[in-house]
C-alpha positions in Angstrom: 20.2 -17.8 30.5 18.8 -16.1 27.5 16.7 -12.9 27.7 14.3 -11.9 24.9 12.5 -8.6 24.6 8.7 -9.0 24.3 8.2 -5.7 22.4 4.7 -6.5 21.2 3.4 -7.0 24.8 4.9 -3.7 25.8 2.3 -1.7 23.8 -0.3 -3.0 26.2 1.5 -1.6 29.2 0.6 1.7 30.7 3.6 1.7 33.1 6.2 2.4 30.5 8.1 -0.9 31.2 9.1 -3.5 28.7 8.3 -7.2 29.3 11.2 -9.7 28.8 11.3 -13.5 28.8 14.0 -15.2 30.7 14.8 -18.7 29.2 16.8 -21.1 31.2 19.0 -23.4 29.1 19.2 -25.9 31.9 17.0 -26.4 34.9 18.5 -26.8 38.4 17.1 -28.6 41.4 13.8 -27.9 43.2 12.3 -24.4 43.5 13.9 -21.6 41.5 14.3 -18.0 42.5 15.4 -14.8 40.7 16.8 -11.5 41.7 16.6 -8.4 39.4 19.2 -5.7 39.8 20.2 -6.7 43.3 16.7 -6.9 44.8 15.7 -9.7 47.2 15.2 -13.2 45.8 11.7 -13.9 44.6 10.2 -17.3 43.6 9.9 -17.8 39.8 6.4 -18.1 38.3 6.9 -20.1 35.2 5.2 -19.0 32.0 6.7 -22.0 30.3 6.9 -24.8 32.8 10.4 -25.3 34.1 11.8 -23.3 31.2 11.0 -19.6 31.1 9.5 -16.8 33.1 8.7 -13.1 32.4 9.8 -9.8 34.0 9.1 -6.1 33.3 12.0 -3.7 33.2 12.7 -0.1 32.3 14.0 0.4 28.8 17.4 1.7 27.7 19.3 0.8 30.9 21.3 -2.3 31.8 19.7 -4.9 34.0 21.1 -8.0 35.7 19.0 -11.0 36.5 20.3 -13.7 38.8 18.6 -17.2 38.8 19.3 -19.8 41.5 17.9 -23.1 42.4 17.2 -24.6 45.8 20.8 -25.9 46.1 22.2 -22.4 45.5 23.4 -23.0 42.0 23.5 -19.6 40.2 23.4 -18.3 36.7 23.4 -14.6 35.7 22.5 -12.5 32.6 23.0 -8.8 31.9 20.8 -7.2 29.3 19.0 -4.1 28.2 15.9 -3.4 26.1 15.0 -0.8 23.5 12.3 1.8 23.9 8.9 1.4 22.3 8.7 2.6 18.7 7.0 5.9 18.1 6.3 7.4 14.7 4.7 10.4 13.0 3.7 10.6 9.3 2.7 13.7 7.5 2.1 14.7 3.9 5.1 16.9 3.3 4.4 17.6 -0.4 0.9 17.3 -1.8 0.2 16.5 -5.4 -0.2 19.4 -7.9 -1.4 19.5 -11.4 2.2 20.0 -12.6 3.7 17.3 -10.3 1.0 14.6 -9.7 3.0 12.8 -7.0 3.0 13.3 -3.2 5.6 12.9 -0.5 5.0 11.4 3.0 7.6 12.2 5.6 7.9 9.6 8.4 9.9 10.1 11.6 10.6 7.1 13.7 12.3 6.7 17.1 12.8 3.8 19.6 13.0 0.2 18.8 16.2 -1.3 17.3 16.9 1.7 15.1 16.5 -0.2 11.9 13.0 0.2 10.4 11.0 -1.1 7.5 7.6 -0.1 6.2 4.7 -1.3 4.0 2.6 1.3 2.1 -1.0 0.7 1.1 -3.6 2.7 -0.6 -7.0 2.4 1.1 -10.2 2.3 -1.0 -13.0 4.3 0.5 -10.6 5.2 3.3 -10.9 1.7 4.8 -10.1 -1.3 2.6 -6.6 -1.9 1.3 -6.9 -1.4 -2.5 -3.3 -1.7 -3.4 0.0 -2.5 -1.8 2.5 0.1 -3.2 5.6 -1.0 -1.2 6.2 -4.0 1.1 9.0 -4.6 3.6 11.0 -1.6 2.4 13.8 -0.2 4.5 13.6 3.5 5.4 16.2 5.6 3.7 17.6 7.0 7.0 17.8 5.5 10.5 15.1 7.9 11.7 12.6 7.3 8.9 12.6 9.4 5.7 10.5 10.6 2.8 8.2 8.1 1.0 7.3 9.3 -2.5 4.0 8.0 -3.8 4.3 7.8 -7.6 2.5 5.1 -9.6 3.0 7.1 -11.9 0.5 9.6 -10.6 -0.7 9.7 -7.0 -4.4 8.9 -6.5 -6.2 11.1 -4.0 -6.8 8.6 -1.2 -6.0 7.6 2.3 -2.6 5.9 2.6 -1.6 3.5 5.4 2.0 3.2 6.4 2.9 0.2 8.6 6.2 0.7 10.4 8.1 -2.0 12.3 11.6 -3.3 13.3 12.9 -6.8 13.9 11.1 -6.9 17.3 7.7 -5.5 16.2 6.9 -7.1 12.8 3.9 -8.7 14.4 2.7 -5.5 16.1 3.7 -2.6 13.9 3.0 1.0 14.3 0.3 2.1 11.8 -0.1 5.6 10.5 -2.6 7.0 8.0 -2.4 10.1 5.9 -4.7 11.7 3.3 -3.5 12.8 -0.1 -5.9 15.2 -1.8 -6.2 16.4 -5.4 -5.3 20.0 -6.0 -8.2 22.4 -6.0 -9.3 23.2 -9.6 -9.3 26.8 -10.8 -12.6 28.4 -10.1 -13.6 30.6 -13.1 -17.1 31.4 -11.8 -16.1 35.0 -11.0 -13.6 35.4 -13.8 -14.3 38.6 -15.8 -13.7 38.3 -19.5 -14.3 41.5 -21.5 -14.0 41.5 -25.3 -13.6 44.7 -27.2 -14.9 44.3 -30.8 -13.3 45.8 -33.9 -14.9 49.0 -35.1 -13.8 48.6 -38.7 -13.5 45.5 -40.7 -10.0 45.6 -42.2 -9.9 41.9 -43.0 -7.9 39.1 -41.4 -4.7 40.1 -43.2 -4.5 43.5 -41.6 -3.5 44.1 -38.0 -6.4 43.4 -35.7 -7.9 46.1 -33.6 -9.9 44.0 -31.2 -8.8 43.1 -27.7 -9.7 41.0 -24.6 -9.3 41.9 -20.9 -9.4 39.1 -18.4 -9.3 39.4 -14.7 -9.2 36.7 -12.0 -10.7 37.3 -8.5 -8.0 38.5 -6.0 -6.6 35.6 -4.0 -3.2 34.2 -2.8 -2.5 32.4 -6.1 -1.0 33.7 -9.3 -1.9 33.1 -12.9 -0.6 33.2 -16.4 -2.8 33.6 -19.5 -2.4 32.4 -23.1 -4.6 32.1 -26.1 -4.7 28.5 -27.2 -7.2 28.7 -30.0 -8.8 31.2 -32.3 -11.5 30.1 -34.7 -13.4 32.1 -37.3 -17.0 31.1 -36.6 -18.0 31.9 -40.2 -15.6 29.6 -41.9 -14.4 27.3 -39.1 -10.8 28.2 -40.0 -8.0 28.9 -37.5 -7.1 32.6 -37.2 -3.4 33.4 -36.5 -3.0 35.8 -33.6 -0.4 36.6 -30.9 -1.0 34.1 -28.1 0.7 36.0 -25.3 -0.9 39.0 -23.7 0.4 42.5 -24.3 -0.1 43.4 -20.7 0.0 40.8 -17.9 -0.1 40.7 -14.1 -0.6 38.0 -11.5 -4.4 38.1 -11.9 -5.0 40.1 -15.1 -4.1 40.2 -18.7 -4.9 42.1 -21.9 -4.6 40.6 -25.4 -4.5 43.1 -28.2 -4.4 43.2 -32.0 -7.1 40.6 -32.2 -9.2 39.9 -35.3 -13.0 39.7 -35.5 -15.4 38.8 -38.3 -19.1 39.5 -38.8 -20.0 36.2 -37.2 -17.1 36.5 -34.8 -13.8 34.9 -34.0 -13.9 32.7 -30.9 -10.9 32.8 -28.7 -10.0 30.2 -26.1 -7.9 31.4 -23.3 -6.0 29.1 -21.0 -5.5 30.2 -17.3 -2.7 28.4 -15.5 -2.2 28.8 -11.7 1.0 28.4 -9.7 0.6 24.7 -9.2 0.1 24.0 -12.9 -3.7 23.6 -13.0 -5.3 24.9 -16.1 -8.8 26.2 -16.8 -10.3 27.6 -20.0 -12.5 30.6 -20.8 -13.9 31.8 -24.1 -14.5 35.2 -25.7 -15.8 36.2 -29.1 -14.7 39.3 -31.0 -16.8 40.6 -33.9 -16.2 43.0 -36.7 -18.8 45.0 -38.7 -19.6 44.3 -42.3 -16.8 45.7 -44.5 -17.5 48.9 -46.3 -18.3 48.6 -50.0 -18.4 51.4 -52.6 -21.2 51.2 -55.1 -20.4 52.2 -58.7 -22.6 53.4 -61.4 
């Protein structure tokens, strides 16, 4: 007698029991009967004529099936089944601007204890657009972390198909959504330039300054001047790029130059996840004083 677990059929059961198929390697005489775990004999209803029949049993415990024919010839098999596979999948690390990859943590129980997975990206949340991994063993016996990196993770729905040796044709399917990081919103950013009162030229120490303030939120920011252009000439102006005073949401840049047309400063704002936004401010300077002679 050979007993095979029919794991795929078990997912349609609401009674928590696992179907098994009992195959007889040799048929006896006349009608056949079986007894499960010492219960009374019952006539066999063949699912494969004169070869196999099916039972439903509780998982994770040992069972004994006794098969006999009309002449009383007996064969016995002791077996047990695994529990149904259950799984969870969550995005444990979403992508950021600094690290554009995501992690999915999958936890699996039940089944044979050795699991594999296939990972797909779904286009429009429905159609498989790309197979990113196929028939890959999980890193631990209970699942593990799947890192999506191709080389950067697309914001999309990802489908994880999980199975063991008994459920390759009826896998557990989980879907998770990976989102892009929220961009920095500069709509309410306050940028206040303070112009030079005297034109001392670009070789002297500048006397202009810029205050910048982000709206109060749970994030934190750093600030840096990335570009300074003399609007009059189009030339770059050399300035200190780091703020003289800085907090998590504010910064003050000092010793900045201006010209009569203005020096345009580009300031990069970087948040805690590496996202960057840019704002501009222009500092002017009055016409230089000139002494008339004669």
